[in-house]
C-alpha positions, 0 to 999 in steps of 0.5 A: 377555593370556590367550595371553601368560600361557599361554605364560609359564606353559608356558615356566616348567613346561617349564624347571622340569621339565627342571632339577629332574628327572633320568632313572632310571639305566640298569643296564647288563648285567653281564659273565659270571659265572666263579665262584659263592660261596654262604655259609650264615649263622647268628645266635646259632646260629639259621639265617638262610639262604643267599645266593649271589654271582657273581664277575665274573673276566673283568673283575677276575680278580685280585680275583675270584681272591682272593675265591674262594681266601679263600672256600675257606680263610678265610671259614668261621667269620667274622662280618659285623662292620659292618652299616649299614641302607640302606648295606651289610654288611661282612665278611671279617676272618678274623684279628680279627673286628673289621674291623682284620684280614685279608690277601689271597692276594698279600700283606697288601694288593694294588692296585686292579685297575680301577673298570670295574664301578659300584655301581649297584644293590643287591647289588653285591659290592666290596672294603673298603679303608683308601685307595687300593691297600690291598685285603685280605680284607674285602668289603662287599655294597650294600643299594642304589645307592651311586654315590659309591663308584665310583672308590674301591672295586673292584666284582667280584661281585653278589648273585645269590640269597638276597635274603631272607637278605641283608635279614635281615642288613642289618635286624639290630640293631646297637651304636653301632659298627655291629656286630650285637648277636648275631654273624652267622656264616658257618657254611658256604661253597661255592665253584665255579669255573665250567666254562661261565660265564654272564650274569646277565641271561640266566638259566637256564645251569646252572653246572658246579661244579669245586670245593666246600669248607668241610671241615677237609681244605680249611682245609689246602690253597690259600693259607696266610697267612705271618705276615700279610705273604706268601701261601705255596702248598703248593709253598712259592713265595711272593708278595711284597708290592708295596706301599711305604711309602706304603701303611703310611702310609695304614694309620696314618692316620685309618683306622689302627684299621680294615684295611678301610673303607667310606665312609658317605654324607656322609663325604669323600674325597680326590676329589670325590663321584661323580668317577670318571673316565670316567663320563658325567653324564647330566643334562649331555645336557638342557643343550642342550634347556634353552638351546633352550627359554630361546631359544624363550622370549626369541623369543616374548617379543619378538614377543608383540605381533605374535602378539596382533595376529595372534590378536585384531586391532587395539586402540584406546586409549579417550580 
């Protein structure tokens, strides 16, 4: 009887452990950093510090270039208009400073480049949008792992230094619309396109800057927005918008008051939360093991009398 009870408790314990626990996510190494952007931050005139973002131009070159060029010409003087603790900080609206404006260097919007990089850790730099293929100028930086954003927002960089400054921004007091009660402003920007790229997982390689900015002269160079619909460089050539009426309808839908939107936990998507195409589900690997445990338990249950006889010997019924 004792043996039978012990086996049952062991099987129940193993089954409960396997079905209720999941392994910690394994963080894959990031690709090489091709650009570095450093923001100097103030709040209400008081300095908060600096933080640096590394861009992954080898994986998402178009998205990284957009952010790099806008950093050189547009982001200085903008604010972080949306801050949600334990989720993300959002900025990049250089037109209206409230989340309703901002254009890319390619035109008003540009398509999602790819979703190869995941929101699998704190400090992920990703594009805000108002739906599929509506990337502009607005961006956000995550406060933690937010895998439910995978497949919906394009990750193109990572916070690589200035964690303390980031935490001060994230912890600021906000109003009912998640806007900081005191404006948090980017007062200085330094942008570097690296001659020698490096891997975040292998620190120690000193980046070699090719470009610095945040001067009045820099504001007159690079890409200049033409009525918010196209980008014109110094030679006068323009990049025409590649978006159709479908993209405009997305902006006129439930997000018509916000150019760049990031879903708060609990919001619904057009596709199921966590559905990111080719991303494997690590807990599925446990299914064969669970089935094996169940089969083993069934077999033990069927032969328990023989096992008990082997351990205790024959028993006689008392008359």
